N, C-alpha and C positions, 0 to 999 in steps of 0.2 A: 598720300591721303586719298581715300576712295571718294568718287563723286557723290555716292549716295549718302555720305556723311556731311556733305557741304549743305548748309541751309539754302533753300531754293532762292530766296531773295538775294543772298550773297552771290550765288552763281549767276543770276540775271545781271546784277550790277557789274560783275567781272566781265561778262560777255559784252555788255554795253561799252565799258571802258576799252576793252580790247578792240571792238569794232570802231570806236571813235579814234583810237590810236592808228589803226590801219587806214582809216579814211584820211586822217591828217597827213599820213606819209605817202598817200597815193598821188599820182600826177593828175593834171587837169583832164587829160585824155581818158584816164582810167575812171575818173569821177563821172565824166560825161557818159561813158559806156555803162557804168553802174546805173545811172538814172534812166537811160534808155531801156536797160534790161528790166528795171523795176516797173516802168510804165507798161511794158509788154506783159509782164507777169500780172499786173493789176487788171489788165483788160481781159485776161483769160476767165477768171471766175465771173466777171460781169457778163461776158458774152455767153458763158454757159448758163447763167441764171436767166438771161433773156430768152435764150433758145428753149430752156426747160420750161419757162413760164408759158411760152407760146404753145408747147406741146401739151401742157397740163390744163390749159384754159378750157377746152371743151369738157373735160371731166369735171372741173370746178363749176362750170355753168350747169351741168347736169345735177350736181349736188345742191346748188343753190335753188334749182327748180324743185327739188324734193323738200328742202327745208331752208328757209332763208337765213335763219340764225341758229347757231350751235349753242343753244341756251344753257344746257347743262355744263358744257366745257367752260363757257365764259363765267358761269356762276361759281364753279370750283376754283378757277383762276382768281376771280375777284375775292372769294372768301379767303384763300391762302394769302393774297396780298393784303387784305384788310386786317387779318390777324397779325401779320408781321408788322404793319404800320402801328397798330395798337400796342404791340409788344415794344416797339421802338420808343414810344412815348410813355410807356409804363415804367414801373420801378424795376431795378435790377438789370444786370448785363444780359444781353441776348444769349450768350453762350453759357451762362451760369445754369447749372442743372436745376437749382431751386426755382429760377425764373421759368424755365421750360415746364417744370412740373406744375407750377402755378397756373400756366396757360393751357394745360391739358396734355402734356407729354406723357409717354408711357413709362411707368416705373413700377416694377414688380410688387413691392410691398404695399403700394397704394392701389394699384390696379386690381390685384387679386384679393383685396380685402374690402370689396364692396364698390370700388370705383371702376367698374368694367367699362364705363363709357370712354375711358382713356384709350381703349383699343381703337375707337373711331376718331376721337379728336386728335390723336397723335399725328394723323395724316395731314393736318392743317397747321401744324406748328413747326417752325424752322428755327435753327440755331444761328443763322447768319444770312446775309444777302446772297452770297454765291449759291448755296444749296437751293434757296428759293428760286433764283433766276434759272438755274439749270433745270429744276423739276417743272417749274411753271412753263418755261419755253418748250420743253419736250411735250408736256401735256397739251399745250395750246396747239402745237403743230399737228400732232396726230389726232387730237380731239376734234379739231375743226373739220377734218376729213371723216374720221371714224363715226362721229355722232350722226352725221348725215347718211352714213352707210348702214349702220346697225340700229339706229334709233337712240332716243334720249335715255330711255329707261335702261337699255342694255349697257351703255357706257357708264351711267351712274352706278349701276349694280357692280360693274367690273371694278370701278375705282374704290367703292366702299368695301366690298368683300375682299379684294386683294390687299387693301390696307389693313383690314382686320386680320387676315392670314399672316401678313408680315409682322404685325404687332404681337401676335400670339407666339410666333417663332422667336422673336426677340426676347419676350418674357421667359420663355422656356429655356433658352440658351444662356441668357445673361440677365437674371432676374433683378440684380441690383444696379443695372446700368440704365440710365435714362435714354430712351430712344424717341426720336421725333423726326418728322420729315415725310414728304409725300413720295419718296423714291419707291417704296414698296407698292403704293397704290398706282403710280405711273407705270411701274413694271407690269402690273396686272393689265393695264390698258394696252401696253405693248403686246402682251400675250393674246388679248382679244384681236388685235390687228394681225398678228401672225396666223391666228385661226382663220381669218378671212382669206389670207394668202393661201392657206392649205386648201380650202374649199375652191378657190379660184383655179387651182391646179387640177381639180377632179371634175368640175362641172361648170357650165356657163351660169353667169348671174346677170342680173339687170344692171348692176353697177360694178363691173370688174375694175379693180384698181390698176391703171396702166403702169408700165415700167417707168416712165419719166416721173410719175408721182412717187414711186418707191425710191428713185434716185434722189428726189427732193427731200424725202423723209430721212434718208440714211445718215447724213451728217449729224443731225441733232441726236439721232439714236446713238451714234458712236460716241459723241460727246457725253451724253447721259450715262452710257455704260462705263466709259473710262473714268469719269468723275466719281461716280458712286462706288466703283471698285476700289479706288484709292483714297476716297474722302474719309472713311471711317464713320460714316453715318449709319443708317439702318444696315445691318450687316448683310454681306453678300448672300448668305443662306436664306435670310428672310426675303430678300428681293427675288431670289430664284424661286422660292415657294410661291410668292405672289405672282410671278410670271406664269408658273405652271397652273396656278388657280385660274388666272385670266385666260390662258390657252385652253384649258380643259372645259371651262364653262363656255368659252366662245365657240369651241367645236360643236358643242351641243346646241347652243342657241342659234347658230347660223347654219345648221345642217339641213333643215326641212323646207326652206323657202328660197326661191331664186332671188327674192328681193333682199335677203339676208337680214331683214328686220324681224326679230323673233315675235311670235305670238305672245300676248300678255300671259296666257296660261302657262306656256313653256317657261317664260321668264320668271314667273312666280315660283314654279316648281324648282328651277335651278337655283334661284336665290335662296329659297327656303331650305333646300338641301345643303347648300354651302354654309348657311347660317347655323344649321343643326350640327354639321360637322365641327364648326368653330366652337359651338357650345360644348360638345363632347370633348374636344381637345382642351378646353379651358377648365373643365372640372378637376383634373388632377393638379392643376396649378393653383387651386384655391389656397388662401391662407399663407402666402409667403411672408415670413416674419420680418418685420422691421426692427432690427436689433439696436438701432441708434438710441432710442430712449433708455433702454436698460444699460447699455454701455456707458451712457452719460451719467446715469445714477451711480454706477460702479466707480467711475472716475471721480465722482464728487464725494464719495464716502471718506476718503483720506483727508479731504480738505476741511470737513466739519467735525470729524471725530477726534483727530489728533490735537487740534487747538484746545478743545474742551478738556482732554486728558492732561495736556501740559499745564493748563491753568489750575486744575485740581492737584497736580503733582507739586506745583509751587506752594499751594496751601499746606501740603504735607510737610514740606521743608520748613515752613514757618510755624508748624505745630498747631495749625488751626483745625486740621482734620487728621485722622489717622490712616495708616496703610489699608486696613480692612475697608474703610469707606471708599478709598480709591479703587480697591479691587471690586467692590460692589458696583461702582460706576461702570467698570469694564463689563461686568457680567450682566448688568441690567440695561445698559444703554448701547454699548458698542457691539458686543457679540451678537445680540439679537438682530441688529441692523445688518450685520454681515450675513447672518443666517437667512434673513428675509430676502436679501439680494441673491443669494445662492438659490433659494427656492424659485425665485422668479426666472432665473436663467434656466433652471432645470425644466420649468414649465413651458418654455418657449417651444413651439412646434413650427415646422416648416422653415427652419433656418437654412438659407441658401448656402451652397458650397463655399462661396467667396467669404462668408462670415463665420464658418464653423471653427476655423482656427482662432478667430477673435474671441468667440464664446469660450473656447477651451482655455485660452490665456486668462480670461476674466474669471473663470471658475478656479483656475489654479491660484490666482491672486487671492480670491476670497477664502479658499481653503487654507492657504499658508497664513494669511493675515488673521483668520479666526484662531488658528493654532498658536500664533505668536501672542495674541491677547490672552488666550486661555493660560498659557504658560506664565505670562507676566502676572496675571491675577493670582495664580497659585503661589508664585514666588513672593508676592506682596503679603499674602496671608501668612506664609511661613516666616517671613521676617518679623511679623508682628506677634507671632505666637511664642510666648515664653517657654523655654525648656523646663519642664517640671522636674523637681527634685524631691524625692521622698524624704520625709523627716528622719527615717531610720538610716538614710545614707549619710553617715558621719565618719570622719576620719580621713586620713591622707589618701588611702586607697579609693574611697568613695569620691573624694574630690578629683582625683585623677580620672576616674571613670566618667564623672560628670563633664569634665573638661574635654575628654575625648568625644563624648556624645555631642557636646556643643560644637566642637570643631567639625564633626561629621555633618551635623545639621546645617552648619554654615556653608560647608563646601557644596552640599546638595542644593541649598538655596541658590548659591551663586551659579552652580551649574545650570539650574533651571532658568535663571535669569539670562544666562549666556545663551542657552538654547532659544529663549524668547527673542534675543537680539538677532541671532543667526537666522531664525525663521522669518523675522521681520524683514531683514535684508533681502532674503529670497523672495518674499512677497512683493517688495518694492521693485525688484528686478522684473518680476512678472507684470507688475503694473506699468513699468516703463515701456513694455512691449505693446501696451494697449494704446491705440490712438482712436479718437472718436471718428467712426466712419462717416464720410461725407454722404450726401444724398445720392451720389453715384456719378461716374463719368458720363459724358455725353456720347451717344452713338448715333 
């Protein structure tokens, strides 16, 4: 068995049991040696942290002198936490796509049909505690430094616009997948941080970020990167685009001033330019179809047409109505409904690739079912239509010819009804392939 096929929790339990077994079989001297080693190892990160804090403190004092509080960073962190708490006490499971969409997550058919605000709100919605903690911890660590370096408006712009870019990429690549989380927006803030590092390499600034600070920021960045690569949240391409957006805008914003806090005019120009690019990118995405309502109607057709037909068929057997009346029911009630459903499917525009096969199966079912009902109606009318015999047709030869004609008509009618049965079975096989699409997986 390959290790990547073993559930992570089972692997952890197995390692714990194995370690416990090894500990139980060890000698007292080996156990003492183990504890001494663990105490030494535990002191290493503590010592490094104390030393690093001492080296970073002058830089942090300088930042606190520039701005006592990182208001924007704390506000974004608080807003993410508040939304998560409200979701926890609200209805529905946190990881349920419907719950996420209800709280503002990004979902192509909703976003591109008038709910464009989801491109912004998706950066404040999380599907679980772990992604919230990872994203908020990373943002808090870099934001408390970066906001005092580049200013409040710059970091707010980087967070919002990077999140917007990530959401657009997510809609474009996976339109029927629910995407939520701040990882794209945080990636954009990291891009802004890297832009500061780039300019530090080329020219002196008033607040160069010292190497010990970079060392302090690195572990959280590594955890953020690894978690979001393998978490399956906002996809890696969306996060990469958000990072590039933050990097590009950061290189422009921090390029003209030694203080690295951009002028309001430059910040407005860059923000407006990125927002304009986002609008241009969003235009081709307009009108992604939500096929769920139409598929639900198709799935419901069989459930309310067949019982009505069966009830009328029972009345025919009892002699209360005749076969033409039953055929008329098919032609005036059932077939028009199938035709209307087909017209609605044909009229759908912007069907995402993930649902095109679903629509094709639905159309096939409707076509076959329409043909089966049409054949059945014709067969019913043929069974009720008497075979006319001319008065001049008398004699044994005429009787034989009439019987041959009657037999031929009967065989044709039975063949037509048999074709109706076969077409009905084929239509039901197509219907069995139809499953009501969910609101989408979570990304």
